[in-house]
C-alpha positions in Angstrom: 0.0 0.0 0.0 1.3 3.4 -0.9 2.5 5.6 2.0 0.0 8.3 2.9 1.3 11.5 1.4 -1.3 13.9 2.7 -1.5 15.2 6.2 -4.3 14.3 8.5 -6.5 16.5 10.7 -4.4 16.3 13.8 -1.3 17.6 12.0 -3.3 20.5 10.5 -4.7 21.9 13.7 -2.9 24.9 15.2 -1.3 26.1 12.0 -1.4 29.8 11.2 -0.9 29.5 7.5 -3.8 28.5 5.2 -4.2 24.7 5.1 -6.1 23.2 2.2 -8.3 20.1 2.3 -9.5 18.7 -1.0 -12.9 17.0 -0.7 -14.1 14.6 -3.4 -17.6 13.0 -3.2 -17.7 9.7 -5.0 -19.9 6.9 -6.1 -18.4 4.2 -8.4 -15.6 6.4 -9.8 -12.9 3.8 -10.2 -12.5 4.8 -13.9 -12.0 8.5 -13.3 -10.6 8.9 -9.8 -7.0 7.8 -10.7 -6.8 10.6 -13.2 -7.7 13.2 -10.5 -5.2 11.7 -8.0 -2.5 11.8 -10.7 -3.1 15.6 -11.2 -3.2 16.2 -7.4 0.2 14.4 -7.0 1.9 16.8 -9.4 0.5 20.1 -8.1 3.1 22.8 -7.6 1.2 23.5 -4.3 0.1 20.1 -2.9 -3.1 19.9 -0.9 -2.5 19.4 2.8 -5.2 16.8 3.0 -7.4 14.8 0.6 -10.7 13.4 1.8 -12.9 11.1 -0.3 -16.5 11.0 0.9 -17.8 7.7 -0.6 -21.5 6.9 -1.0 -21.1 3.2 -0.9 -19.2 2.4 -4.1 -19.1 -1.2 -5.3 -16.3 -0.9 -7.8 -13.3 -0.4 -5.5 -13.4 3.4 -5.4 -12.8 3.6 -1.6 -10.0 1.1 -1.7 -8.3 2.9 -4.5 -8.6 6.2 -2.6 -6.9 4.8 0.4 -4.0 3.4 -1.6 -3.5 6.9 -3.2 -3.1 8.5 0.3 -6.6 9.9 0.8 -8.7 9.6 3.9 -12.0 7.9 3.2 -15.2 8.8 5.1 -18.8 7.7 4.6 -20.6 10.1 2.2 -23.6 10.5 0.0 -24.3 12.2 -3.3 -23.6 15.0 -3.6 -24.4 17.5 -0.8 -24.2 14.8 1.9 -20.8 13.7 0.7 -19.4 17.3 0.6 -20.7 18.0 4.1 -19.3 14.8 5.4 -15.9 15.6 4.0 -16.0 19.1 5.3 -16.9 17.8 8.8 -13.9 15.5 8.8 -11.6 18.1 7.3 -8.7 19.6 9.2 -8.0 22.4 6.8 -9.3 26.0 7.1 -9.8 26.1 3.3 -12.0 23.5 1.6 -11.7 22.7 -2.1 -14.6 20.7 -3.3 -13.8 18.8 -6.5 -15.8 16.2 -8.5 -14.0 12.9 -9.3 -13.8 13.5 -13.0 -12.0 16.8 -13.2 -8.4 17.2 -14.1 -6.9 20.3 -12.7 -3.6 21.5 -14.3 -0.4 21.2 -12.3 -0.5 24.9 -11.2 -4.2 25.0 -10.5 -4.1 25.0 -6.7 -1.3 27.5 -6.5 -3.1 29.9 -8.9 -6.5 29.7 -7.3 -5.2 30.0 -3.7 -3.2 33.1 -4.7 -6.2 34.8 -6.3 -8.6 33.7 -3.5 -6.4 35.4 -0.9 -5.6 38.4 -3.0 -9.2 39.2 -3.8 -10.3 38.3 -0.2 -12.9 35.8 -1.3 -14.8 33.7 1.2 -16.3 31.3 -1.4 -15.4 31.1 -5.0 -15.5 29.0 -8.1 -13.8 29.1 -11.5 -14.5 28.8 -15.2 -14.3 25.4 -17.0 -12.4 24.1 -19.9 -12.8 21.1 -22.2 -10.7 18.0 -21.6 -10.0 17.6 -25.3 -10.2 19.4 -28.6 -13.7 18.2 -29.5 -15.4 21.3 -31.0 -18.7 20.6 -29.4 -17.2 20.2 -25.9 -15.2 23.4 -26.4 -18.4 25.3 -27.5 -20.3 24.0 -24.5 -17.5 25.3 -22.2 -17.4 28.7 -23.8 -21.2 29.0 -23.6 -21.3 27.9 -20.0 -18.5 30.3 -18.9 -20.3 33.2 -20.7 -23.6 32.3 -18.9 -21.8 32.1 -15.5 -20.3 35.6 -16.1 -23.6 37.2 -17.1 -25.8 35.6 -14.5 -23.6 36.3 -11.4 -25.1 39.7 -10.5 -28.6 38.2 -10.6 -28.1 34.6 -9.4 -24.7 33.6 -8.1 -23.6 30.2 -9.4 -20.8 27.9 -8.2 -20.7 24.6 -10.1 -20.2 21.8 -7.7 -17.2 20.3 -9.5 -15.0 23.1 -8.2 -15.8 25.3 -5.2 -13.3 26.8 -2.8 -14.6 27.9 0.6 -13.3 29.2 3.9 -14.2 26.5 6.4 -15.5 29.1 8.9 -17.9 30.5 6.2 -19.0 27.0 5.2 -19.9 26.2 8.8 -21.7 29.5 9.3 -23.8 28.7 6.2 -24.7 25.3 7.5 -22.9 23.7 4.5 -24.7 22.3 1.5 -28.5 21.9 1.8 -29.0 18.1 1.9 -32.7 18.4 1.4 -32.4 19.5 -2.2 -32.8 17.1 -5.1 -30.6 19.2 -7.4 -28.8 22.5 -7.8 -27.4 22.4 -4.2 -24.3 24.1 -5.6 -26.3 27.1 -6.9 -28.1 27.3 -3.5 -24.7 27.2 -1.8 -23.5 30.1 -3.9 -26.5 32.2 -3.3 -26.2 31.7 0.5 -22.4 32.3 0.4 -23.0 35.7 -1.1 -25.0 36.6 2.0 -22.3 35.4 4.4 -19.2 36.8 2.7 -17.5 37.7 -0.6 -18.3 35.4 -3.5 -16.8 35.4 -6.9 -15.5 33.6 -10.0 -11.7 33.1 -10.1 -10.2 33.8 -13.5 -6.5 32.8 -12.9 -7.1 29.2 -13.8 -9.7 27.0 -15.5 -10.6 23.5 -14.6 -11.0 20.8 -17.3 -14.3 18.9 -16.8 -15.7 15.7 -18.2 -18.5 15.8 -20.7 -19.6 12.2 -19.8 -23.2 13.2 -19.0 -23.5 14.8 -22.4 -22.1 11.6 -24.0 -24.6 9.4 -22.1 -27.8 11.6 -22.1 -27.3 13.7 -25.2 -26.9 17.4 -25.4 -30.7 18.1 -25.8 -31.8 15.8 -22.9 -29.2 17.1 -20.5 -29.8 20.7 -21.6 -33.5 20.5 -20.8 -32.6 19.2 -17.3 -30.2 22.1 -16.7 -32.7 24.6 -18.1 -35.2 23.3 -15.6 -32.8 23.8 -12.7 -31.8 27.3 -14.0 -35.5 28.4 -14.1 -35.8 27.4 -10.5 -32.6 29.3 -9.6 -33.7 32.5 -11.4 -37.0 32.6 -9.5 -35.4 31.7 -6.2 -37.0 28.3 -5.8 -34.8 25.5 -4.5 -35.1 22.2 -6.4 -36.6 19.9 -3.8 -38.0 17.5 -6.4 -37.4 16.9 -10.0 -39.5 15.4 -12.8 -36.6 13.5 -14.2 -33.8 11.2 -13.2 -30.4 12.8 -12.5 -28.2 9.8 -11.8 -24.9 9.4 -10.0 -22.5 6.5 -10.0 -23.7 5.2 -13.4 -21.4 7.1 -15.8 -18.4 4.8 -15.7 -17.4 3.4 -19.1 -17.3 0.0 -17.2 -21.0 0.1 -16.5 -24.0 -0.6 -18.7 -26.4 2.2 -19.4 -29.9 2.0 -18.0 -33.1 2.1 -20.1 -35.4 3.9 -17.6 -37.5 6.9 -18.7 -35.4 10.0 -17.8 -38.2 12.7 -18.0 -41.7 12.6 -16.6 -43.8 15.0 -18.7 -46.8 15.2 -16.3 -44.5 16.0 -13.4 -42.9 18.8 -15.5 -46.3 20.3 -16.1 -47.3 20.2 -12.4 -44.0 21.8 -11.3 -44.1 24.4 -14.1 -47.4 25.8 -12.7 -45.7 26.4 -9.3 -43.3 29.1 -10.6 -45.0 30.6 -13.6 -45.8 33.8 -11.8 -42.4 34.1 -10.0 -40.8 33.7 -13.4 -42.9 36.6 -14.8 -41.9 38.8 -11.8 -38.3 38.0 -12.4 -38.5 39.0 -16.1 -40.2 42.2 -15.1 -37.4 43.0 -12.6 -34.7 42.4 -15.3 -36.5 44.6 -17.7 -36.8 47.4 -15.1 -33.1 47.2 -14.4 -32.2 47.7 -18.1 -34.7 50.6 -18.4 -33.2 52.6 -15.5 
């Protein structure tokens, strides 16, 4: 078994300098987690601690994480896992990463410098495509543009990369575990009330497009649009009329054939926020008119 290269909680307590804990929620990520660990191993500024909050993987994810020097705690997907990791963390800075991201070797050093320089309390970053696929690159460009435009109205922090001060995370009560989806957007909205929130521009994090590959751009786009409408009218997503699966995107697993969207449920939920959506559009129009 590989020697544990990351510090544990007891060795982090009492330090005066910023100490960073990387927290990774997982469920059956054996195909992707090694790549993330490879990138963490070569960071110019190594994390002080890595915690994998595992939601009961059956593919050896937890065992792999231990052999790579991480501490493994019982988790859940995704808010439960992030909160469990934060509770076990010893660092005063928490970097939440998804298992399928591949941060470049200077990523941690760059974002920590910007985070401190701009005096952020919670922050995220823009995304980049993992390869040169034109569609993937276009999706990333569009997503980054949307994040930039929407921030003044509805702060967004994609869950695959969020950097938080531990003290602020705890004051906020962490991620809302009662939400079905968009717990990361809810986290960002609350973070702005508790401190300074922003998007870091010094580094971008390459993300996997595996959901697009499995569900298709149109199907996944409709799901995200549904969540965005909730976010824009200030309604947390406590139930969803579609499946948003975790732990089923490994290339080693067979795809499911279940129905992913319930049209009747969409109609019922749409009626709940039709009028809030109208009010939101009127507010935006008034801002541009003044």
